C-alpha positions in Angstrom: -6.3 5.2 -31.6 -4.6 5.6 -35.0 -3.1 2.8 -37.1 -1.0 3.3 -40.2 -1.7 1.1 -43.1 0.2 0.8 -46.4 -2.1 -0.1 -49.3 -0.3 -1.9 -52.2 -2.5 -2.2 -55.2 -2.1 -1.3 -58.9 -5.9 -0.8 -59.3 -7.1 2.7 -58.7 -10.7 1.6 -58.1 -9.7 -1.0 -55.5 -7.5 1.6 -53.7 -10.4 4.0 -53.5 -12.8 1.3 -52.3 -10.5 0.1 -49.5 -9.7 3.7 -48.4 -13.4 4.5 -48.1 -14.0 1.3 -46.1 -11.3 2.2 -43.7 -12.4 5.8 -43.4 -15.8 4.7 -42.2 -14.4 2.6 -39.3 -16.3 3.8 -36.2 -13.7 2.4 -33.7 -10.3 3.1 -35.3 -8.7 5.9 -37.3 -6.6 4.6 -40.2 -3.8 6.6 -41.9 -3.7 5.1 -45.4 -0.6 5.4 -47.6 -1.1 4.2 -51.2 1.5 2.7 -53.7 0.9 0.9 -56.9 3.8 -1.6 -57.1 6.0 -3.9 -55.0 9.1 -1.7 -55.8 7.3 1.4 -54.4 6.3 -0.6 -51.3 9.9 -1.6 -50.7 11.0 2.0 -51.1 8.3 3.3 -48.7 9.0 0.7 -46.0 12.7 1.4 -46.1 11.9 4.9 -44.9 8.5 4.7 -43.1 7.0 2.4 -40.5 3.6 0.9 -40.9 1.3 -1.0 -38.5 -0.3 -3.0 -41.4 0.0 -3.6 -45.1 -2.9 -4.5 -47.3 -1.3 -6.2 -50.2 -2.7 -7.2 -53.6 -1.3 -10.5 -54.8 -1.3 -9.6 -58.5 1.1 -6.8 -58.9 3.2 -5.7 -62.0 6.7 -7.1 -62.0 6.7 -8.7 -58.5 3.7 -10.4 -57.0 2.6 -10.1 -53.4 4.3 -13.3 -52.1 7.6 -12.3 -53.8 7.4 -8.9 -52.0 6.9 -10.6 -48.7 9.9 -12.8 -49.3 12.0 -9.8 -50.3 11.0 -8.0 -47.1 12.1 -11.0 -45.0 15.5 -11.0 -46.8 16.0 -7.3 -46.1 15.7 -7.9 -42.3 14.0 -4.6 -41.6 13.8 -3.7 -37.8 10.0 -4.1 -37.8 7.6 -5.5 -40.4 3.9 -4.6 -40.6 1.1 -7.0 -40.2 0.1 -8.2 -43.6 -3.3 -9.0 -45.1 -3.1 -10.3 -48.8 -5.9 -9.5 -51.3 -6.5 -12.1 -54.0 -8.6 -11.9 -57.1 -10.0 -15.4 -56.5 -10.4 -18.0 -53.8 -7.1 -19.7 -54.8 -6.1 -21.8 -51.9 -2.6 -22.3 -53.2 -2.0 -18.5 -53.2 -3.4 -18.2 -49.7 -1.1 -20.9 -48.4 1.9 -19.3 -50.1 1.1 -15.9 -48.7 0.7 -17.2 -45.1 4.0 -19.1 -45.4 5.7 -15.9 -46.6 4.6 -14.0 -43.5 1.0 -12.8 -44.0 -1.4 -13.0 -41.1 -4.6 -13.2 -43.2 -6.0 -13.1 -46.7 -9.2 -11.8 -48.3 -10.8 -12.5 -51.7 -11.5 -9.3 -53.6 -15.2 -8.6 -54.3 -16.1 -11.1 -51.6 -15.4 -9.2 -48.4 -17.4 -6.5 -46.6 -15.9 -3.3 -45.1 -16.5 -4.8 -41.7 -14.6 -8.0 -42.6 -11.7 -5.9 -44.0 -11.4 -3.8 -40.8 -11.7 -6.9 -38.6 -9.0 -8.7 -40.6 -6.6 -5.8 -40.4 -7.1 -5.2 -36.7 -6.7 -9.0 -36.0 -3.5 -9.0 -38.0 -2.1 -6.0 -36.1 -3.0 -7.6 -32.8 -1.4 -10.9 -33.8 1.9 -9.2 -34.8 2.0 -7.2 -31.6 1.5 -10.2 -29.5 4.2 -12.1 -31.4 6.6 -9.2 -30.9 5.8 -9.0 -27.2 6.3 -12.7 -26.7 9.6 -12.5 -28.6 10.7 -9.5 -26.5 9.8 -11.4 -23.3 11.7 -14.5 -24.5 14.8 -12.3 -25.3 14.6 -10.6 -21.9 14.2 -14.0 -20.2 17.3 -15.3 -22.1 19.3 -12.2 -21.1 18.2 -12.5 -17.5 19.1 -16.2 -17.5 22.5 -15.5 -18.9 23.1 -12.8 -16.3 21.9 -15.2 -13.6 24.2 -18.0 -14.8 27.2 -15.6 -14.8 26.3 -14.4 -11.3 25.9 -18.0 -10.1 29.3 -18.9 -11.5 30.9 -15.9 -9.8 29.0 -16.7 -6.6 30.1 -20.4 -6.6 33.7 -19.3 -7.2 33.6 -16.9 -4.3 31.9 -19.5 -2.0 34.6 -22.0 -2.9 37.3 -19.6 -2.1 35.5 -18.5 1.1 35.0 -22.0 2.4 38.6 -22.9 1.6 39.8 -19.9 3.6 37.4 -20.7 6.5 38.6 -24.2 6.8 42.2 -23.2 7.1 41.8 -21.6 10.6 39.6 -24.5 11.7 42.3 -27.0 10.9 44.8 -24.9 12.9 42.4 -24.8 15.8 41.9 -28.6 15.7 45.6 -29.4 15.4 46.5 -27.0 18.3 43.8 -28.4 20.5 45.0 -32.0 19.8 48.6 -31.0 20.4 47.6 -29.4 23.8 45.8 -32.6 24.8 48.9 -34.6 24.2 51.5 -32.2 25.6 49.9 -30.8 28.7 51.3 -32.8 31.7 48.8 -35.1 33.5 49.3 -33.1 36.7 48.0 -30.0 35.0 45.3 -31.6 32.7 42.2 -31.4 34.8 38.9 -33.2 33.7 37.4 -29.8 33.0 40.3 -28.8 30.8 40.2 -32.1 29.0 36.5 -31.6 28.3 37.0 -28.1 27.0 39.7 -29.1 24.6 37.4 -32.0 23.4 34.7 -29.4 22.8 37.0 -27.3 20.7 38.0 -30.3 18.5 34.5 -31.5 18.1 33.2 -28.0 17.3 35.9 -27.4 14.7 35.1 -30.7 13.0 31.4 -29.9 13.1 32.1 -26.4 11.7 34.0 -28.0 8.8 31.0 -30.3 8.1 28.7 -27.3 8.2 30.9 -25.4 5.8 30.8 -28.3 3.4 27.0 -28.5 3.7 26.7 -24.8 3.1 28.7 -25.2 -0.1 26.6 -28.1 -1.3 23.3 -26.2 -0.7 24.5 -23.1 -2.5 25.4 -25.2 -5.5 22.0 -26.9 -5.6 23.5 -30.2 -4.4 21.8 -32.3 -1.8 23.7 -35.1 0.0 21.7 -38.3 0.2 20.8 -39.4 3.7 23.1 -42.0 5.3 20.6 -44.0 7.4 22.0 -46.0 10.2 20.5 -47.4 13.4 20.9 -44.7 16.1 19.6 -43.8 19.6 18.0 -40.4 19.4 18.1 -40.1 23.2 21.9 -40.4 23.2 22.4 -37.9 20.5 20.0 -35.3 22.1 21.7 -35.9 25.5 25.1 -35.2 24.0 23.9 -32.0 22.2 22.3 -30.7 25.4 25.5 -31.2 27.3 27.5 -29.5 24.6 25.2 -26.4 24.6 25.3 -26.3 28.4 29.1 -25.7 28.2 28.8 -22.7 25.9 25.4 -21.1 26.6 25.9 -20.5 30.3 23.1 -18.0 30.7 20.3 -20.5 30.1 18.9 -23.5 31.9 18.6 -26.7 29.8 16.2 -29.5 30.6 16.0 -32.8 28.9 12.9 -34.9 29.4 13.0 -38.5 28.1 10.9 -41.2 29.8 12.9 -44.1 31.1 12.3 -47.5 29.4 11.0 -46.0 26.1 12.6 -46.8 22.8 13.9 -43.8 20.9 15.9 -45.7 18.3 15.4 -45.6 14.5 17.1 -45.7 11.1 18.1 -42.1 10.7 21.0 -39.9 9.4 22.8 -38.8 12.6 24.6 -35.8 11.0 21.3 -34.5 9.5 19.4 -34.8 12.7 22.3 -33.1 14.6 21.9 -30.1 12.2 18.2 -30.0 12.9 18.7 -30.1 16.7 21.5 -27.6 16.6 19.3 -25.2 14.6 16.3 -25.6 16.9 18.2 -25.3 20.1 20.4 -22.5 18.8 17.3 -20.5 17.9 15.8 -21.2 21.3 18.8 -19.7 23.0 19.1 -16.8 20.5 15.5 -15.7 20.9 15.2 -16.2 24.6 16.3 -13.9 27.4 19.1 -14.8 29.7 17.9 -16.9 32.7 15.1 -18.6 30.8 14.7 -22.3 30.3 15.1 -24.3 27.1 13.4 -27.7 27.3 14.1 -30.7 25.0 11.5 -33.4 25.3 11.3 -36.9 23.7 8.1 -38.9 23.2 6.5 -41.6 21.1 3.4 -41.2 19.0 1.3 -44.0 20.5 -1.5 -43.8 17.9 1.0 -44.2 15.0 1.4 -47.8 13.9 5.0 -47.1 13.2 5.5 -45.6 16.7 7.1 -42.4 15.3 9.4 -40.6 17.7 8.6 -37.0 18.7 11.2 -34.4 19.5 10.1 -31.1 21.1 12.2 -28.0 21.6 10.5 -25.5 23.9 11.7 -22.0 24.7 10.4 -19.1 26.7 11.5 -16.5 24.1 10.0 -13.7 22.1 7.6 -16.0 20.2 6.5 -15.8 16.6 3.8 -13.3 15.5 0.6 -15.0 14.2 1.1 -13.3 10.8 4.5 -14.8 10.4 3.6 -18.4 11.4 2.5 -19.5 7.9 5.9 -18.4 6.5 8.3 -19.4 9.4 9.8 -22.3 7.3 10.3 -20.3 4.2 13.8 -19.6 3.1 15.1 -16.1 4.1 12.0 -15.2 6.1 12.5 -13.7 9.5 9.9 -12.7 12.1 8.9 -9.0 12.1 9.5 -8.9 15.9 13.2 -9.9 15.5 15.6 -7.1 16.4 18.1 -6.0 13.8 20.8 -6.7 16.3 20.0 -10.4 16.3 22.1 -12.1 13.6 20.6 -14.6 11.2 20.0 -15.4 7.5 16.5 -17.0 7.7 17.7 -20.2 6.1 18.1 -22.4 9.2 14.5 -23.5 9.7 14.0 -24.1 6.0 17.0 -26.4 5.9 15.9 -28.1 9.1 12.5 -28.8 7.7 14.1 -30.2 4.5 16.2 -32.6 6.6 13.2 -33.8 8.5 11.1 -34.2 5.4 13.8 -36.3 3.7 13.4 -38.7 6.6 9.6 -38.9 5.8 8.8 -36.8 8.9 7.4 -33.4 9.7 8.5 -30.2 11.4 5.8 -28.0 12.9 5.6 -25.1 15.3 3.3 -23.7 18.0 4.0 -20.2 19.1 2.6 -17.2 20.9 4.3 -13.8 20.6 5.8 -12.8 23.9 5.4 -16.3 25.5 7.6 -18.7 23.5 7.7 -21.3 20.8 7.5 -25.1 20.6 9.0 -26.8 17.6 7.8 -30.4 17.1 9.8 -32.9 15.0 8.0 -36.2 14.1 10.3 -38.9 12.8 9.2 -42.3 11.5 11.6 -45.0 12.7 12.2 -46.7 9.4 12.6 -45.8 5.7 9.5 -44.1 4.4 8.8 -42.2 1.2 8.3 -38.6 2.1 5.1 -37.0 0.9 6.4 -33.6 2.0 3.3 -32.9 4.1 2.3 -29.4 5.0 3.8 -27.9 8.2 1.1 -25.2 8.5 -0.8 -27.2 11.1 1.3 -28.2 14.1 1.8 -31.9 14.7 0.4 -32.7 18.1 2.1 -35.3 20.3 1.9 -36.5 23.9 3.8 -34.5 26.5 6.2 -36.7 28.3 5.8 -36.8 32.1 7.1 -38.9 34.9 10.3 -39.6 33.1 13.9 -38.9 33.7 14.8 -35.2 33.8 18.3 -33.7 33.2 18.8 -30.1 34.2 21.8 -27.9 34.4 22.5 -24.2 34.3 
């Protein structure tokens, strides 16, 4: 490796001694350029680049510190690493040189050739590291600015998209409500009334999901609105809704009679969790298979936490994907390209559960199916965001009421 050094010294004997010391370096080749004054050094550096400059403090006309200050004012693209030579151990001179930009200083007639070479190499390494860190900082700032601009464009596009999406939903809702009022009673059958009700509720729900999507993309998080609720009633309603649309699957709800499944939870958040888990169960299961939703109570827990299981007979999750199943944008390697999905649903569901102080875990075997287990403390608890790598075990409900429909 070769390093170029500019030696600035008006003493011929000192220049010869330094050149010999550098020529004997066993580890580095030094190309030495020699000048005798600060003015010559300025002229040389305006044309040539140097890795290091060995600078005598006492120079005719302009001393070494003044030369360093002049170089800083010129704003050259790159400045060499600087080691200042002084004729005495004057601490004031050393401090002034370091403040002006020098990396080290040596006292003439008191340093060895080894010390000289070590000082120059250390100065060069320090300057290179400083430049590299500065370049990294500038790259990071440029990347951050680009990211900010991209996020601003994205937020604007998302705002326009969500506005455009909500327009058709409002039309659907209004027309369904008008039909419910205008269809004669003789024509309005219970089944038709139910279908129109599903359309209205689904449109309202889609509007809420669009708002939630916009909040998430903007880094916002709606605080939980905890209210006393019956999880059994909410789950029962969701199962019935899915039965009306996913007609190729059998749905089973298992919830033991006489058990208390109430708690202080955010109903909208838990609806999103259940919709995601049941939607995935249908999406990744073959037609004719069964999706089971089971409720239980964790008896060993002093808070009697409620357990919610969603069990499918689908494609399952490969063992290598299990540690990452709740990571945003991750999808299993056995998922067909024809199956739509963004890989954010489970990450969002886990976040909703953890905000309640609970856990969301999974047990799965590829080709057999998956069981997602939600554990919900009944009351307000501070979430410690526990790991979901190990599935939360819970008692399987048996002997309770069972609702089944195709």
